[in-house]
C-alpha positions as CSV (number, residue, x, y, z in Angstrom):
1,L,98.7,-105.7,3.4
2,W,101.7,-107.7,4.6
3,I,99.6,-110.9,4.4
4,C,98.9,-110.2,0.7
5,V,102.6,-109.4,0.1
6,V,103.8,-112.6,1.7
7,A,101.1,-114.6,-0.2
8,I,102.3,-113.1,-3.5
9,V,106.0,-113.8,-2.7
10,V,105.2,-117.4,-1.8
11,F,103.1,-117.8,-4.9
12,C,105.9,-116.5,-7.1
13,L,108.9,-118.2,-5.4
14,F,107.3,-121.6,-4.8
15,P,107.9,-123.0,-8.3
16,F,111.6,-122.2,-8.0
17,Y,111.6,-123.8,-4.5
18,W,110.0,-126.9,-5.9
19,L,112.6,-127.1,-8.6
20,L,115.3,-126.8,-5.9
21,N,113.5,-129.5,-3.9
22,I,113.5,-132.0,-6.8
23,S,117.1,-131.2,-7.6
24,L,118.1,-132.4,-4.1
25,K,116.2,-135.8,-4.4
26,T,117.6,-139.0,-5.9
27,G,116.2,-142.5,-6.5
28,A,112.8,-143.2,-5.1
29,D,112.5,-139.8,-3.5
30,L,112.0,-138.3,-6.9
31,S,108.5,-139.7,-7.1
32,S,107.5,-138.4,-3.6
33,A,105.7,-135.1,-3.1
34,D,107.5,-134.1,0.1
35,I,107.8,-130.4,0.7
36,I,111.2,-131.0,2.3
37,P,113.5,-133.6,0.7
38,P,113.7,-136.6,3.1
39,N,117.3,-137.4,2.1
40,P,118.8,-134.3,0.5
41,S,121.8,-134.9,-1.7
42,L,124.0,-133.0,-4.1
43,D,124.5,-136.0,-6.4
44,N,122.5,-134.4,-9.2
45,Y,124.7,-131.2,-9.1
46,Q,127.8,-133.3,-9.1
47,S,126.5,-135.3,-12.1
48,I,125.8,-132.3,-14.3
49,F,129.2,-130.7,-13.6
50,Q,130.8,-134.0,-14.5
51,N,128.9,-133.8,-17.8
52,A,131.3,-132.1,-20.3
53,D,128.5,-131.1,-22.6
54,F,126.7,-129.2,-19.9
55,V,129.9,-127.3,-18.9
56,K,130.4,-126.4,-22.6
57,A,126.8,-125.3,-22.8
58,L,127.3,-122.9,-19.9
59,R,130.3,-121.4,-21.7
60,N,128.4,-121.1,-24.9
61,S,125.5,-119.4,-23.3
62,A,127.8,-116.9,-21.6
63,I,129.6,-116.1,-24.8
64,I,126.4,-115.8,-26.9
65,S,124.5,-113.8,-24.3
66,G,127.4,-111.5,-23.5
67,V,128.3,-110.7,-27.1
68,T,124.6,-110.2,-28.1
69,T,124.0,-107.9,-25.2
70,L,127.1,-105.9,-25.9
71,V,126.3,-105.4,-29.6
72,A,122.7,-104.6,-28.8
73,L,123.7,-101.9,-26.3
74,T,126.3,-100.4,-28.6
75,I,124.1,-100.2,-31.7
76,G,121.0,-99.6,-29.7
77,S,122.4,-96.6,-27.8
78,F,123.4,-94.8,-31.1
79,A,120.1,-95.6,-32.8
80,A,118.0,-94.6,-29.7
81,Y,120.0,-91.3,-29.3
82,A,119.2,-90.5,-33.0
83,L,115.5,-91.2,-32.5
84,A,115.4,-89.1,-29.3
85,R,117.4,-86.1,-30.5
86,L,117.2,-85.8,-34.3
87,H,114.3,-84.5,-36.2
88,F,113.4,-86.3,-39.4
89,P,110.1,-87.3,-41.2
90,M,108.1,-90.3,-39.8
91,K,110.4,-90.8,-36.8
92,F,107.6,-92.1,-34.6
93,L,106.5,-94.5,-37.3
94,L,110.0,-95.8,-37.6
95,L,110.1,-96.4,-33.8
96,A,106.7,-98.2,-34.0
97,V,108.0,-100.4,-36.7
98,V,111.2,-101.2,-34.7
99,L,109.1,-102.1,-31.6
100,S,106.7,-104.2,-33.7
101,I,109.6,-106.6,-34.6
102,T,109.6,-107.7,-30.9
103,T,106.1,-109.0,-31.3
104,F,106.9,-111.1,-34.3
105,P,106.8,-114.9,-33.5
106,P,110.3,-116.4,-33.8
107,I,108.8,-119.7,-34.9
108,A,107.7,-118.0,-38.2
109,I,111.3,-117.3,-39.2
110,A,113.0,-120.4,-37.7
111,A,112.7,-122.5,-40.8
112,P,113.8,-119.8,-43.3
113,V,116.8,-118.9,-41.1
114,F,117.8,-122.5,-40.9
115,K,117.8,-122.9,-44.7
116,L,119.6,-119.5,-45.2
117,W,122.2,-120.3,-42.5
118,T,122.9,-123.7,-44.0
119,D,123.5,-122.2,-47.4
120,L,125.8,-119.5,-46.0
121,G,127.7,-121.8,-43.7
122,L,126.5,-120.1,-40.5
123,Y,124.7,-123.2,-39.2
124,N,126.0,-124.5,-35.9
125,T,128.2,-121.4,-35.2
126,Y,128.2,-118.6,-32.6
127,L,127.5,-116.0,-35.3
128,G,124.5,-118.0,-36.5
129,L,122.9,-117.7,-33.1
130,I,124.0,-114.2,-32.3
131,L,122.4,-112.6,-35.4
132,P,118.9,-114.1,-34.9
133,D,119.0,-113.1,-31.2
134,L,119.9,-109.6,-32.1
135,T,116.8,-109.4,-34.3
136,F,114.7,-109.5,-31.2
137,T,116.9,-107.9,-28.5
138,L,118.0,-104.9,-30.6
139,P,114.5,-103.4,-31.2
140,L,113.6,-103.8,-27.5
141,T,116.9,-102.1,-26.5
142,I,116.3,-99.2,-28.9
143,Y,112.8,-98.7,-27.6
144,I,113.9,-98.7,-23.9
145,L,116.9,-96.4,-24.4
146,T,114.9,-93.9,-26.6
147,S,112.5,-93.2,-23.7
148,F,115.5,-92.8,-21.3
149,F,117.3,-90.4,-23.7
150,R,114.2,-88.2,-24.1
151,E,114.1,-87.6,-20.3
152,I,117.7,-86.2,-20.2
153,P,117.7,-82.4,-20.4
154,R,119.1,-81.2,-23.7
155,E,120.7,-78.3,-21.8
156,L,123.3,-80.6,-20.3
157,E,124.6,-81.6,-23.7
158,E,124.6,-78.0,-24.9
159,A,126.6,-77.0,-21.8
160,A,129.2,-79.6,-22.7
161,L,129.4,-78.3,-26.3
162,V,129.9,-74.8,-25.0
163,D,132.8,-76.1,-22.8
164,G,134.5,-77.4,-25.9
165,A,133.3,-81.0,-26.0
166,S,132.5,-82.6,-29.4
167,Y,129.1,-84.2,-30.0
168,F,130.5,-87.7,-29.4
169,Q,132.2,-86.6,-26.2
170,S,129.0,-85.0,-24.9
171,F,127.2,-88.3,-25.8
172,R,129.8,-90.4,-24.1
173,K,130.6,-88.3,-21.0
174,V,127.2,-86.7,-20.4
175,V,124.4,-88.7,-21.9
176,L,125.5,-92.2,-21.3
177,P,126.3,-91.8,-17.6
178,L,122.9,-90.2,-17.0
179,A,121.3,-93.0,-19.0
180,A,123.0,-95.7,-16.9
181,P,119.8,-97.0,-15.4
182,G,118.3,-97.4,-18.9
183,L,121.5,-99.2,-20.2
184,V,121.4,-101.6,-17.2
185,T,117.7,-102.3,-17.7
186,A,118.0,-102.8,-21.4
187,G,121.1,-104.9,-21.0
188,L,119.5,-107.2,-18.4
189,L,116.4,-107.7,-20.5
190,A,118.5,-108.5,-23.5
191,F,120.8,-110.9,-21.6
192,I,117.9,-112.7,-19.9
193,F,116.2,-113.1,-23.3
194,V,119.2,-114.6,-25.0
195,W,120.2,-116.7,-22.0
196,N,116.7,-118.3,-21.9
197,E,116.2,-118.5,-25.7
198,F,115.4,-122.0,-26.8
199,L,113.9,-122.1,-30.3
200,F,116.9,-120.8,-32.2
201,A,119.3,-122.7,-29.9
202,I,117.7,-126.0,-30.7
203,T,117.0,-125.2,-34.4
204,L,120.4,-123.7,-35.4
205,T,122.8,-126.1,-33.6
206,S,123.7,-129.7,-34.2
207,S,126.6,-130.4,-31.8
208,P,127.5,-129.6,-28.1
209,S,130.4,-127.4,-29.3
210,V,128.1,-124.3,-29.7
211,R,124.8,-125.5,-28.2
212,P,123.6,-123.1,-25.4
213,V,122.3,-124.3,-22.0
214,P,118.5,-124.4,-22.7
215,A,119.0,-126.7,-25.7
216,A,121.7,-128.8,-23.8
217,I,119.2,-129.5,-21.0
218,A,116.7,-130.8,-23.5
219,F,119.2,-133.5,-24.5
220,F,119.7,-134.9,-21.0
221,T,119.1,-138.6,-20.9
222,G,118.4,-141.0,-18.1
223,S,120.1,-144.3,-17.3
224,S,117.6,-146.1,-19.5
225,Q,115.5,-145.3,-22.6
226,F,112.3,-144.7,-20.7
227,E,113.7,-142.9,-17.6
228,I,113.2,-139.1,-17.4
229,P,116.1,-137.5,-15.6
230,L,114.1,-135.2,-13.4
231,G,116.8,-134.8,-10.8
232,T,119.6,-133.7,-13.2
233,I,117.2,-131.5,-15.3
234,S,116.1,-129.7,-12.1
235,A,119.6,-129.3,-10.9
236,A,120.7,-127.9,-14.3
237,S,117.7,-125.5,-14.3
238,V,118.7,-124.2,-10.8
239,V,122.3,-123.6,-12.0
240,V,121.0,-121.8,-15.1
241,T,118.7,-119.6,-13.0
242,V,121.2,-118.5,-10.4
243,P,123.3,-116.2,-12.6
244,L,120.2,-114.3,-13.6
245,I,119.2,-113.8,-10.0
246,I,122.7,-112.6,-9.1
247,L,122.6,-110.1,-11.9
248,V,119.3,-108.6,-10.9
249,L,120.4,-108.4,-7.3
250,L,123.7,-106.7,-8.2
251,F,122.2,-104.1,-10.5
252,Q,118.8,-103.5,-8.8
253,K,120.0,-100.1,-7.4
254,R,121.1,-99.0,-10.9
255,I,117.7,-100.0,-12.3
256,V,115.8,-97.9,-9.8
257,A,118.2,-95.0,-9.7
258,G,117.1,-91.6,-10.9
259,L,117.5,-90.9,-14.6
260,T,119.4,-87.7,-14.0
261,A,121.2,-88.7,-10.8
262,G,124.2,-86.5,-10.3
263,A,123.0,-83.8,-12.7
264,V,123.5,-80.1,-11.7
265,K,120.3,-78.7,-10.1
266,G,118.8,-75.5,-11.4
């Protein structure tokens, strides 16, 4: 069993190691297939952080991903709570329609959104990127949180109402803390999706002032017209991946925590 586990871990992590391997190579070493870099160097990392456009792109990705995740969690938590607690006709059909939006191919709406944003003046703006990203992160957030809210006993909210809390207070002080694992899971998935999103980032931007990191990496150039900057692209990819790994490691306990941890037994 342990041999299988180790084999799966190596299989999954080897591409990232190879990316790290290439990022530590320079010059002629880039064309070699050595498992360990013969002359490891941090020149590629120094080069990308001296690139003002890449630093701006990191800031842009942080702003766009953070705002999109915050808005998706705020709106999604209210919508999911309504779907989980309220009774109204065709509720399950509405949830199915919301979830089906996540399966819609973004390329199908890229051109119409580009034309619409150009007419409205939203092209090459933060808002012009946040709104399309919300189109795909919000339905997923609603679906995840709805399943979490359904697992929370209704009696806990009723007890809070009996004690004098309002409906919003019971939602904020009882339901949301118990749904923390769901909020973290939905937030991480939304953040990762927006952080890695490339299609809208490359279609709806035209300058480094608002261009996110995935699109900025695509504009890396070598020292000559026909040179592919493998070293700097690999170094930038490693830098972009590290924040996601840190987030997952920091919140892994919240993700696997019990849905009703801390609730009164009996």
